TIRO-2110 file (N, C-alpha, C; in Angstrom, 1 decimal):
// TIRO-2110
79.2, 136.1, 139.8, N, 1, A
80.7, 136.1, 139.5, CA, 1, A
81.2, 134.7, 139.5, C, 1, A
80.9, 134.0, 140.6, N, 2, A
81.3, 132.6, 140.7, CA, 2, A
80.8, 131.7, 139.5, C, 2, A
79.6, 131.9, 139.1, N, 3, A
79.0, 131.2, 138.0, CA, 3, A
79.8, 131.5, 136.7, C, 3, A
80.2, 132.7, 136.5, N, 4, A
81.0, 133.0, 135.3, CA, 4, A
82.3, 132.3, 135.3, C, 4, A
83.0, 132.2, 136.5, N, 5, A
84.2, 131.5, 136.6, CA, 5, A
84.0, 130.0, 136.3, C, 5, A
82.9, 129.4, 136.8, N, 6, A
82.6, 128.0, 136.6, CA, 6, A
82.3, 127.7, 135.2, C, 6, A
81.6, 128.6, 134.5, N, 7, A
81.3, 128.4, 133.1, CA, 7, A
82.5, 128.5, 132.2, C, 7, A
83.4, 129.5, 132.6, N, 8, A
84.7, 129.7, 131.8, CA, 8, A
85.5, 128.4, 132.0, C, 8, A
85.6, 127.8, 133.3, N, 9, A
86.3, 126.6, 133.5, CA, 9, A
85.8, 125.5, 132.8, C, 9, A
84.5, 125.3, 132.7, N, 10, A
83.8, 124.3, 131.9, CA, 10, A
84.2, 124.4, 130.5, C, 10, A
84.1, 125.6, 129.9, N, 11, A
84.5, 125.7, 128.5, CA, 11, A
86.0, 125.3, 128.3, C, 11, A
86.8, 125.7, 129.2, N, 12, A
88.3, 125.4, 129.1, CA, 12, A
88.4, 123.8, 129.2, C, 12, A
87.7, 123.2, 130.1, N, 13, A
87.9, 121.7, 130.2, CA, 13, A
87.3, 121.0, 129.0, C, 13, A
86.3, 121.6, 128.3, N, 14, A
85.9, 121.0, 127.0, CA, 14, A
87.0, 121.1, 126.0, C, 14, A
87.7, 122.2, 126.0, N, 15, A
88.8, 122.3, 125.0, CA, 15, A
89.9, 121.3, 125.4, C, 15, A
90.2, 121.1, 126.6, N, 16, A
91.2, 120.2, 127.0, CA, 16, A
91.0, 118.8, 126.6, C, 16, A
89.8, 118.3, 126.6, N, 17, A
89.6, 116.9, 126.2, CA, 17, A
88.6, 116.7, 125.0, C, 17, A
89.1, 116.5, 123.8, N, 18, A
88.3, 116.4, 122.7, CA, 18, A
87.6, 115.0, 122.6, C, 18, A
88.0, 114.1, 123.4, N, 19, A
87.3, 112.8, 123.4, CA, 19, A
86.1, 112.8, 124.2, C, 19, A
84.9, 113.0, 123.6, N, 20, A
83.7, 113.3, 124.3, CA, 20, A
83.0, 112.1, 124.7, C, 20, A
83.0, 111.0, 124.0, N, 21, A
82.2, 109.8, 124.2, CA, 21, A
83.0, 108.6, 124.2, C, 21, A
83.8, 108.5, 125.3, N, 22, A
84.8, 107.3, 125.3, CA, 22, A
84.1, 106.0, 125.6, C, 22, A
82.8, 106.1, 126.0, N, 23, A
82.1, 104.8, 126.2, CA, 23, A
81.3, 104.3, 125.0, C, 23, A
81.4, 105.1, 123.9, N, 24, A
80.8, 104.6, 122.7, CA, 24, A
81.6, 103.5, 122.0, C, 24, A
80.9, 102.9, 121.1, N, 25, A
81.6, 101.7, 120.4, CA, 25, A
82.6, 102.2, 119.3, C, 25, A
82.4, 103.5, 118.9, N, 26, A
83.2, 104.0, 117.8, CA, 26, A
84.3, 105.0, 118.3, C, 26, A
85.3, 105.1, 117.5, N, 27, A
86.4, 106.1, 117.8, CA, 27, A
85.8, 107.5, 117.5, C, 27, A
85.7, 108.3, 118.5, N, 28, A
85.0, 109.6, 118.3, CA, 28, A
85.7, 110.7, 119.1, C, 28, A
86.0, 111.8, 118.4, N, 29, A
86.5, 113.0, 119.0, CA, 29, A
85.8, 114.2, 118.5, C, 29, A
86.0, 115.3, 119.2, N, 30, A
85.4, 116.6, 118.7, CA, 30, A
86.4, 117.1, 117.6, C, 30, A
86.0, 117.0, 116.4, N, 31, A
86.9, 117.4, 115.3, CA, 31, A
87.2, 118.9, 115.2, C, 31, A
86.3, 119.7, 115.8, N, 32, A
86.6, 121.2, 115.8, CA, 32, A
87.8, 121.4, 116.7, C, 32, A
87.8, 120.8, 117.9, N, 33, A
88.9, 121.0, 118.8, CA, 33, A
90.2, 120.4, 118.2, C, 33, A
90.1, 119.3, 117.6, N, 34, A
91.3, 118.7, 117.0, CA, 34, A
91.8, 119.5, 115.8, C, 34, A
90.9, 120.0, 115.0, N, 35, A
91.3, 120.9, 113.9, CA, 35, A
92.0, 122.1, 114.3, C, 35, A
91.4, 122.7, 115.3, N, 36, A
92.0, 124.0, 115.9, CA, 36, A
93.4, 123.7, 116.4, C, 36, A
93.5, 122.7, 117.1, N, 37, A
94.9, 122.3, 117.7, CA, 37, A
95.9, 122.1, 116.5, C, 37, A
95.5, 121.3, 115.5, N, 38, A
96.4, 121.0, 114.4, CA, 38, A
96.8, 122.3, 113.7, C, 38, A
95.9, 123.2, 113.5, N, 39, A
96.2, 124.4, 112.8, CA, 39, A
97.1, 125.3, 113.6, C, 39, A
96.8, 125.5, 114.9, N, 40, A
97.4, 126.4, 115.8, CA, 40, A
98.8, 125.9, 116.3, C, 40, A
98.8, 124.6, 116.6, N, 41, A
100.0, 124.1, 117.2, CA, 41, A
100.9, 123.2, 116.4, C, 41, A
100.2, 122.2, 115.7, N, 42, A
101.0, 121.2, 115.0, CA, 42, A
101.7, 121.7, 113.7, C, 42, A
100.9, 122.4, 112.9, N, 43, A
101.5, 122.8, 111.6, CA, 43, A
102.7, 123.7, 111.8, C, 43, A
102.7, 124.7, 112.8, N, 44, A
103.9, 125.5, 113.0, CA, 44, A
105.1, 124.6, 113.5, C, 44, A
104.8, 123.5, 114.1, N, 45, A
105.9, 122.7, 114.6, CA, 45, A
106.4, 121.7, 113.6, C, 45, A
105.5, 121.0, 112.8, N, 46, A
105.9, 119.9, 111.9, CA, 46, A
105.6, 120.2, 110.5, C, 46, A
104.8, 121.2, 110.2, N, 47, A
104.4, 121.4, 108.7, CA, 47, A
103.4, 120.3, 108.3, C, 47, A
103.2, 120.2, 107.0, N, 48, A
102.2, 119.2, 106.5, CA, 48, A
102.8, 118.1, 105.6, C, 48, A
104.1, 118.0, 105.6, N, 49, A
104.8, 116.9, 104.9, CA, 49, A
105.7, 116.2, 105.9, C, 49, A
105.7, 114.9, 106.1, N, 50, A
105.0, 113.9, 105.3, CA, 50, A
103.6, 113.6, 105.7, C, 50, A
103.1, 114.4, 106.7, N, 51, A
101.8, 114.1, 107.2, CA, 51, A
100.8, 115.2, 106.8, C, 51, A
99.9, 114.9, 105.9, N, 52, A
98.9, 115.9, 105.5, CA, 52, A
97.9, 116.1, 106.7, C, 52, A
97.0, 117.1, 106.6, N, 53, A
96.1, 117.5, 107.6, CA, 53, A
95.3, 116.3, 108.2, C, 53, A
94.8, 115.4, 107.3, N, 54, A
94.1, 114.3, 107.7, CA, 54, A
94.9, 113.3, 108.7, C, 54, A
96.1, 113.2, 108.4, N, 55, A
97.0, 112.3, 109.2, CA, 55, A
97.3, 113.0, 110.5, C, 55, A
97.6, 114.3, 110.5, N, 56, A
97.8, 115.0, 111.7, CA, 56, A
96.6, 114.9, 112.7, C, 56, A
95.4, 115.0, 112.1, N, 57, A
94.2, 114.9, 112.9, CA, 57, A
94.1, 113.5, 113.4, C, 57, A
94.3, 112.5, 112.7, N, 58, A
94.2, 111.1, 113.1, CA, 58, A
95.2, 110.9, 114.2, C, 58, A
96.4, 111.2, 114.1, N, 59, A
97.5, 111.0, 115.1, CA, 59, A
97.1, 111.6, 116.4, C, 59, A
96.8, 112.9, 116.3, N, 60, A
96.4, 113.6, 117.6, CA, 60, A
95.1, 113.1, 118.2, C, 60, A
94.1, 112.7, 117.3, N, 61, A
92.9, 112.2, 117.8, CA, 61, A
93.1, 110.9, 118.6, C, 61, A
94.0, 110.0, 118.0, N, 62, A
94.2, 108.7, 118.7, CA, 62, A
94.8, 108.9, 120.0, C, 62, A
95.8, 109.8, 120.2, N, 63, A
96.3, 110.1, 121.5, CA, 63, A
95.3, 110.6, 122.5, C, 63, A
94.4, 111.5, 122.0, N, 64, A
93.4, 112.1, 122.9, CA, 64, A
92.3, 111.0, 123.3, C, 64, A
91.9, 110.2, 122.3, N, 65, A
90.9, 109.2, 122.6, CA, 65, A
91.4, 108.1, 123.4, C, 65, A
92.5, 107.5, 123.1, N, 66, A
93.0, 106.3, 123.8, CA, 66, A
93.8, 106.7, 125.0, C, 66, A
94.4, 107.9, 125.1, N, 67, A
95.2, 108.3, 126.2, CA, 67, A
96.2, 107.3, 126.6, C, 67, A
97.1, 106.9, 125.7, N, 68, A
98.1, 105.9, 126.1, CA, 68, A
99.1, 106.4, 127.1, C, 68, A
99.6, 105.5, 127.9, N, 69, A
100.7, 105.9, 128.8, CA, 69, A
102.0, 105.8, 128.2, C, 69, A
102.1, 105.0, 127.1, N, 70, A
103.4, 104.9, 126.4, CA, 70, A
103.2, 104.8, 124.9, C, 70, A
104.0, 105.5, 124.1, N, 71, A
103.9, 105.4, 122.7, CA, 71, A
105.3, 104.8, 122.2, C, 71, A
105.2, 103.8, 121.4, N, 72, A
106.4, 103.2, 120.7, CA, 72, A
106.2, 103.4, 119.3, C, 72, A
107.2, 104.1, 118.7, N, 73, A
107.1, 104.4, 117.3, CA, 73, A
108.5, 104.1, 116.6, C, 73, A
108.4, 103.5, 115.5, N, 74, A
109.7, 103.4, 114.7, CA, 74, A
109.6, 103.9, 113.4, C, 74, A
110.8, 104.3, 113.0, N, 75, A
110.9, 105.1, 111.8, CA, 75, A
111.1, 106.6, 112.2, C, 75, A
111.9, 106.9, 113.1, N, 76, A
112.1, 108.2, 113.7, CA, 76, A
112.4, 109.3, 112.7, C, 76, A
113.2, 109.0, 111.8, N, 77, A
113.7, 110.0, 110.8, CA, 77, A
114.1, 111.2, 111.6, C, 77, A
113.6, 112.4, 111.3, N, 78, A
114.0, 113.6, 112.0, CA, 78, A
113.1, 113.8, 113.2, C, 78, A
112.1, 113.0, 113.4, N, 79, A
111.3, 113.1, 114.6, CA, 79, A
109.9, 113.8, 114.5, C, 79, A
109.4, 113.8, 113.3, N, 80, A
108.1, 114.5, 113.1, CA, 80, A
106.9, 113.8, 113.7, C, 80, A
106.8, 112.5, 113.6, N, 81, A
105.7, 111.8, 114.3, CA, 81, A
105.9, 111.9, 115.8, C, 81, A
107.1, 111.7, 116.3, N, 82, A
107.3, 111.8, 117.7, CA, 82, A
106.9, 113.2, 118.2, C, 82, A
107.2, 114.2, 117.4, N, 83, A
106.9, 115.6, 117.8, CA, 83, A
105.4, 115.8, 117.8, C, 83, A
104.7, 115.2, 116.9, N, 84, A
103.2, 115.3, 116.8, CA, 84, A
102.7, 114.6, 118.1, C, 84, A
103.1, 113.5, 118.5, N, 85, A
102.7, 112.9, 119.8, CA, 85, A
103.0, 113.7, 121.0, C, 85, A
104.2, 114.2, 121.0, N, 86, A
104.7, 115.1, 122.1, CA, 86, A
103.8, 116.3, 122.2, C, 86, A
103.6, 117.1, 121.2, N, 87, A
102.8, 118.3, 121.2, CA, 87, A
101.3, 118.0, 121.6, C, 87, A
100.8, 116.9, 121.1, N, 88, A
99.4, 116.5, 121.5, CA, 88, A
99.3, 116.3, 122.9, C, 88, A
100.2, 115.5, 123.5, N, 89, A
100.2, 115.1, 124.9, CA, 89, A
100.4, 116.3, 125.8, C, 89, A
101.3, 117.2, 125.4, N, 90, A
101.5, 118.4, 126.1, CA, 90, A
100.3, 119.3, 126.1, C, 90, A
99.7, 119.6, 125.0, N, 91, A
98.6, 120.5, 124.8, CA, 91, A
97.4, 120.0, 125.6, C, 91, A
97.1, 118.7, 125.5, N, 92, A
95.9, 118.1, 126.1, CA, 92, A
96.2, 117.5, 127.5, C, 92, A
97.4, 117.8, 128.0, N, 93, A
97.7, 117.4, 129.4, CA, 93, A
97.6, 115.9, 129.6, C, 93, A
98.2, 115.1, 128.7, N, 94, A
98.1, 113.6, 128.8, CA, 94, A
99.5, 113.2, 129.2, C, 94, A
99.7, 112.6, 130.4, N, 95, A
101.0, 112.1, 130.8, CA, 95, A
101.4, 110.9, 129.9, C, 95, A
102.6, 111.0, 129.4, N, 96, A
102.9, 110.0, 128.4, CA, 96, A
104.4, 109.8, 128.3, C, 96, A
104.9, 108.6, 127.9, N, 97, A
106.3, 108.4, 127.6, CA, 97, A
106.3, 108.1, 126.1, C, 97, A
107.2, 108.7, 125.4, N, 98, A
107.3, 108.4, 124.0, CA, 98, A
108.7, 107.8, 123.7, C, 98, A
108.7, 106.6, 123.0, N, 99, A
109.9, 105.9, 122.7, CA, 99, A
110.0, 105.9, 121.2, C, 99, A
110.9, 106.6, 120.6, N, 100, A
111.1, 106.6, 119.1, CA, 100, A
112.4, 105.9, 118.7, C, 100, A
112.1, 105.0, 117.8, N, 101, A
113.2, 104.0, 117.5, CA, 101, A
113.6, 104.1, 116.0, C, 101, A
114.9, 104.2, 115.8, N, 102, A
115.3, 104.2, 114.3, CA, 102, A
116.5, 103.3, 114.2, C, 102, A
116.9, 103.1, 113.0, N, 103, A
118.0, 102.2, 112.6, CA, 103, A
119.3, 102.7, 113.3, C, 103, A
120.2, 101.8, 113.6, N, 104, A
121.5, 102.3, 114.0, CA, 104, A
122.2, 103.1, 112.9, C, 104, A
123.2, 103.9, 113.4, N, 105, A
123.8, 104.8, 112.4, CA, 105, A
124.6, 104.1, 111.4, C, 105, A
125.1, 102.9, 111.7, N, 106, A
125.9, 102.1, 110.7, CA, 106, A
125.1, 101.3, 109.7, C, 106, A
123.8, 101.4, 109.7, N, 107, A
123.0, 100.7, 108.7, CA, 107, A
122.6, 101.8, 107.7, C, 107, A
122.8, 101.4, 106.5, N, 108, A
122.4, 102.3, 105.3, CA, 108, A
121.0, 102.1, 104.9, C, 108, A
120.2, 103.1, 104.8, N, 109, A
118.9, 103.0, 104.3, CA, 109, A
118.5, 104.4, 103.6, C, 109, A
117.7, 104.3, 102.6, N, 110, A
117.5, 105.5, 101.8, CA, 110, A
116.9, 106.6, 102.6, C, 110, A
116.1, 106.3, 103.7, N, 111, A
115.4, 107.3, 104.5, CA, 111, A
116.2, 107.6, 105.8, C, 111, A
117.3, 107.0, 106.0, N, 112, A
118.1, 107.2, 107.3, CA, 112, A
118.6, 108.7, 107.2, C, 112, A
118.3, 109.5, 108.2, N, 113, A
118.7, 110.9, 108.2, CA, 113, A
120.1, 111.2, 108.7, C, 113, A
120.8, 110.2, 109.2, N, 114, A
122.1, 110.4, 109.7, CA, 114, A
122.1, 111.2, 110.9, C, 114, A
123.0, 112.3, 111.0, N, 115, A
123.1, 113.1, 112.2, CA, 115, A
121.8, 113.9, 112.5, C, 115, A
120.9, 114.0, 111.6, N, 116, A
119.7, 114.7, 111.8, CA, 116, A
118.6, 113.9, 112.5, C, 116, A
118.9, 112.6, 112.8, N, 117, A
118.0, 111.7, 113.4, CA, 117, A
117.4, 112.3, 114.7, C, 117, A
116.1, 112.4, 114.7, N, 118, A
115.4, 112.8, 115.9, CA, 118, A
115.6, 114.3, 116.3, C, 118, A
116.1, 115.1, 115.4, N, 119, A
116.4, 116.5, 115.8, CA, 119, A
115.2, 117.3, 116.3, C, 119, A
113.9, 116.9, 115.9, N, 120, A
112.8, 117.7, 116.3, CA, 120, A
112.3, 117.3, 117.7, C, 120, A
112.9, 116.3, 118.3, N, 121, A
112.4, 115.8, 119.6, CA, 121, A
113.6, 115.6, 120.6, C, 121, A
114.8, 115.7, 120.0, N, 122, A
116.0, 115.5, 120.9, CA, 122, A
116.0, 116.5, 122.1, C, 122, A
116.1, 115.9, 123.3, N, 123, A
116.1, 116.7, 124.5, CA, 123, A
114.8, 117.0, 125.1, C, 123, A
113.7, 116.6, 124.4, N, 124, A
112.4, 116.9, 125.0, CA, 124, A
112.0, 116.0, 126.1, C, 124, A
111.3, 116.5, 127.1, N, 125, A
111.0, 115.7, 128.3, CA, 125, A
110.0, 114.7, 127.8, C, 125, A
110.2, 113.5, 128.4, N, 126, A
109.3, 112.3, 128.1, CA, 126, A
109.4, 111.7, 126.7, C, 126, A
110.5, 112.1, 125.9, N, 127, A
110.8, 111.6, 124.6, CA, 127, A
112.2, 110.9, 124.7, C, 127, A
112.2, 109.6, 124.4, N, 128, A
113.5, 109.0, 124.5, CA, 128, A
113.8, 108.4, 123.0, C, 128, A
115.0, 108.7, 122.5, N, 129, A
115.4, 108.2, 121.2, CA, 129, A
116.2, 106.9, 121.4, C, 129, A
115.9, 105.9, 120.6, N, 130, A
116.6, 104.6, 120.7, CA, 130, A
117.0, 104.2, 119.2, C, 130, A
118.0, 103.3, 119.2, N, 131, A
118.4, 102.8, 117.9, CA, 131, A
118.3, 101.3, 118.0, C, 131, A
117.8, 100.6, 116.9, N, 132, A
117.7, 99.2, 116.8, CA, 132, A
116.5, 98.8, 116.1, C, 132, A
116.2, 97.5, 116.2, N, 133, A
114.9, 97.1, 115.5, CA, 133, A
113.7, 97.5, 116.4, C, 133, A
112.8, 98.2, 115.7, N, 134, A
111.6, 98.7, 116.3, CA, 134, A
110.9, 97.8, 117.3, C, 134, A
110.5, 96.7, 116.8, N, 135, A
109.8, 95.7, 117.5, CA, 135, A
110.6, 95.1, 118.7, C, 135, A
111.8, 94.7, 118.4, N, 136, A
112.6, 94.1, 119.5, CA, 136, A
112.9, 95.1, 120.6, C, 136, A
113.2, 96.4, 120.2, N, 137, A
113.6, 97.4, 121.2, CA, 137, A
112.3, 97.7, 122.0, C, 137, A
111.2, 97.8, 121.4, N, 138, A
109.9, 98.1, 122.1, CA, 138, A
109.6, 97.1, 123.1, C, 138, A
109.7, 95.8, 122.7, N, 139, A
109.4, 94.7, 123.7, CA, 139, A
110.5, 94.7, 124.8, C, 139, A
111.6, 95.0, 124.5, N, 140, A
112.7, 95.1, 125.6, CA, 140, A
112.4, 96.1, 126.6, C, 140, A
111.9, 97.3, 126.1, N, 141, A
111.5, 98.4, 127.0, CA, 141, A
110.3, 98.0, 127.8, C, 141, A
109.3, 97.4, 127.2, N, 142, A
108.1, 97.0, 127.8, CA, 142, A
108.3, 96.1, 129.0, C, 142, A
109.3, 95.2, 128.9, N, 143, A
109.6, 94.3, 130.0, CA, 143, A
110.0, 95.1, 131.3, C, 143, A
110.5, 96.2, 131.2, N, 144, A
110.9, 97.0, 132.4, CA, 144, A
109.8, 97.9, 132.9, C, 144, A
108.6, 98.0, 132.3, N, 145, A
107.6, 98.8, 132.7, CA, 145, A
106.7, 98.1, 133.8, C, 145, A
106.6, 98.7, 135.0, N, 146, A
105.9, 98.1, 136.1, CA, 146, A
104.6, 98.8, 136.5, C, 146, A
104.5, 100.1, 136.0, N, 147, A
103.3, 100.8, 136.4, CA, 147, A
102.2, 100.7, 135.4, C, 147, A
101.2, 101.5, 135.5, N, 148, A
100.0, 101.5, 134.5, CA, 148, A
100.6, 101.5, 133.1, C, 148, A
99.9, 100.7, 132.3, N, 149, A
100.5, 100.5, 130.9, CA, 149, A
99.4, 100.4, 129.9, C, 149, A
99.2, 101.5, 129.1, N, 150, A
98.3, 101.5, 128.0, CA, 150, A
99.1, 101.9, 126.8, C, 150, A
99.6, 101.0, 126.0, N, 151, A
100.5, 101.3, 124.9, CA, 151, A
99.8, 101.7, 123.6, C, 151, A
100.4, 102.5, 122.8, N, 152, A
100.1, 102.8, 121.4, CA, 152, A
101.3, 102.6, 120.6, C, 152, A
101.2, 101.8, 119.5, N, 153, A
102.3, 101.5, 118.6, CA, 153, A
102.1, 102.3, 117.3, C, 153, A
103.1, 103.0, 116.8, N, 154, A
103.0, 103.7, 115.5, CA, 154, A
104.0, 103.0, 114.6, C, 154, A
103.6, 102.2, 113.7, N, 155, A
104.5, 101.5, 112.9, CA, 155, A
104.8, 102.2, 111.5, C, 155, A
106.0, 102.7, 111.4, N, 156, A
106.4, 103.4, 110.2, CA, 156, A
107.9, 103.1, 109.8, C, 156, A
108.2, 101.9, 109.9, N, 157, A
109.6, 101.5, 109.5, CA, 157, A
109.8, 101.0, 108.1, C, 157, A
110.4, 99.9, 108.0, N, 158, A
110.5, 99.2, 106.7, CA, 158, A
109.1, 98.8, 106.2, C, 158, A
108.8, 99.2, 105.0, N, 159, A
107.4, 99.0, 104.5, CA, 159, A
107.2, 97.8, 103.8, C, 159, A
108.2, 96.8, 103.8, N, 160, A
108.0, 95.6, 103.1, CA, 160, A
106.9, 94.7, 103.8, C, 160, A
106.3, 93.9, 103.1, N, 161, A
105.2, 93.0, 103.6, CA, 161, A
105.7, 92.2, 104.7, C, 161, A
106.9, 91.5, 104.5, N, 162, A
107.4, 90.6, 105.5, CA, 162, A
107.7, 91.4, 106.8, C, 162, A
108.3, 92.6, 106.7, N, 163, A
108.6, 93.3, 107.9, CA, 163, A
107.4, 93.7, 108.7, C, 163, A
106.4, 94.3, 108.0, N, 164, A
105.2, 94.8, 108.6, CA, 164, A
104.4, 93.6, 109.2, C, 164, A
104.4, 92.5, 108.6, N, 165, A
103.7, 91.3, 109.1, CA, 165, A
104.4, 90.8, 110.4, C, 165, A
105.7, 90.8, 110.4, N, 166, A
106.4, 90.4, 111.6, CA, 166, A
106.1, 91.3, 112.7, C, 166, A
106.1, 92.7, 112.4, N, 167, A
105.9, 93.7, 113.5, CA, 167, A
104.5, 93.6, 114.0, C, 167, A
103.5, 93.5, 113.2, N, 168, A
102.1, 93.4, 113.6, CA, 168, A
101.9, 92.1, 114.5, C, 168, A
102.4, 91.0, 113.9, N, 169, A
102.3, 89.7, 114.7, CA, 169, A
102.9, 89.8, 116.0, C, 169, A
104.1, 90.4, 116.1, N, 170, A
104.8, 90.5, 117.3, CA, 170, A
104.1, 91.4, 118.3, C, 170, A
103.5, 92.5, 117.9, N, 171, A
102.8, 93.4, 118.8, CA, 171, A
101.6, 92.6, 119.3, C, 171, A
100.8, 92.1, 118.4, N, 172, A
99.5, 91.4, 118.8, CA, 172, A
99.7, 90.3, 119.7, C, 172, A
100.8, 89.5, 119.5, N, 173, A
101.1, 88.4, 120.4, CA, 173, A
101.6, 88.8, 121.7, C, 173, A
102.5, 89.8, 121.7, N, 174, A
103.2, 90.2, 123.0, CA, 174, A
102.4, 91.2, 123.8, C, 174, A
101.7, 92.1, 123.1, N, 175, A
101.0, 93.2, 123.8, CA, 175, A
99.5, 93.2, 123.4, C, 175, A
98.7, 92.3, 123.8, N, 176, A
97.4, 92.2, 123.3, CA, 176, A
96.5, 93.4, 123.5, C, 176, A
96.7, 94.3, 124.5, N, 177, A
95.9, 95.5, 124.7, CA, 177, A
96.4, 96.7, 123.9, C, 177, A
97.3, 96.5, 123.0, N, 178, A
97.9, 97.7, 122.3, CA, 178, A
96.9, 98.3, 121.3, C, 178, A
97.0, 99.6, 121.2, N, 179, A
96.4, 100.3, 120.1, CA, 179, A
97.5, 100.4, 119.0, C, 179, A
97.2, 100.1, 117.8, N, 180, A
98.2, 100.1, 116.7, CA, 180, A
97.8, 101.0, 115.6, C, 180, A
98.7, 101.9, 115.2, N, 181, A
98.5, 102.7, 114.0, CA, 181, A
99.6, 102.4, 113.0, C, 181, A
99.2, 102.3, 111.7, N, 182, A
100.2, 102.0, 110.7, CA, 182, A
100.3, 103.3, 109.7, C, 182, A
101.5, 103.6, 109.3, N, 183, A
101.6, 104.7, 108.4, CA, 183, A
101.9, 104.1, 107.0, C, 183, A
101.5, 104.9, 106.0, N, 184, A
101.8, 104.5, 104.6, CA, 184, A
101.0, 103.3, 104.2, C, 184, A
99.7, 103.3, 104.4, N, 185, A
98.8, 102.2, 104.1, CA, 185, A
98.0, 102.5, 102.9, C, 185, A
98.1, 103.7, 102.3, N, 186, A
97.3, 104.1, 101.2, CA, 186, A
97.9, 103.5, 99.9, C, 186, A
97.4, 102.5, 99.4, N, 187, A
98.0, 101.9, 98.2, CA, 187, A
97.8, 102.7, 96.9, C, 187, A
98.9, 102.9, 96.2, N, 188, A
98.8, 103.7, 95.0, CA, 188, A
99.6, 102.8, 93.9, C, 188, A
99.0, 102.8, 92.7, N, 189, A
99.8, 102.1, 91.7, CA, 189, A
100.9, 103.0, 91.2, C, 189, A
101.8, 102.4, 90.5, N, 190, A
102.9, 103.2, 90.0, CA, 190, A
102.5, 104.2, 88.9, C, 190, A
101.3, 104.0, 88.3, N, 191, A
100.8, 105.0, 87.3, CA, 191, A
100.4, 106.3, 88.0, C, 191, A
100.2, 106.3, 89.3, N, 192, A
99.7, 107.5, 89.9, CA, 192, A
100.8, 108.6, 89.9, C, 192, A
102.1, 108.3, 89.8, N, 193, A
103.2, 109.1, 89.6, CA, 193, A
103.4, 110.2, 90.7, C, 193, A
102.9, 109.9, 91.9, N, 194, A
103.2, 110.7, 93.0, CA, 194, A
103.1, 109.9, 94.3, C, 194, A
103.9, 110.3, 95.3, N, 195, A
103.9, 109.7, 96.6, CA, 195, A
104.0, 108.2, 96.5, C, 195, A
104.9, 107.7, 95.7, N, 196, A
105.2, 106.3, 95.6, CA, 196, A
106.7, 106.0, 95.9, C, 196, A
107.0, 104.8, 96.2, N, 197, A
108.4, 104.5, 96.4, CA, 197, A
108.6, 103.7, 97.6, C, 197, A
END
């Protein structure tokens, strides 16, 4: 009887942590566990747009593998990426603080959602919504962190070359131990006629 309980607990613990080989040189997770999580938990919460299955798997895998203590993401919009991070941390029992940053309400931008900003994460525990410049606001928050700090940055703001270069340079110079994920890096020519702009 005790052995059955131990075996069941071991199976449960395997499900809890899909990062099997964290001492390996390559980013590696159990894709069956991640896939099951994405299908059962993420898709009902956030759907598959703007993040297709492959991106949902990557975002959740990164959280499971690197186990960041803090996530800084900008380009909040309605909060889909922040919700992905939240659901992943909750399901896999990863203590985390998520800081989602978007443009102030008085700045006009084609993707600014107005009053819908952050609606998918507003009021959730360990998710804080901010307004301002993503890099500047993140670095300001980081100055106040005194405990264990393993940051992950998810850059999905202004997609211009100059902005992204500034953001990446700022992260690398100021937070050298950061894990960095970039969204919208799949280059498509204008002739592709989909997912451009």
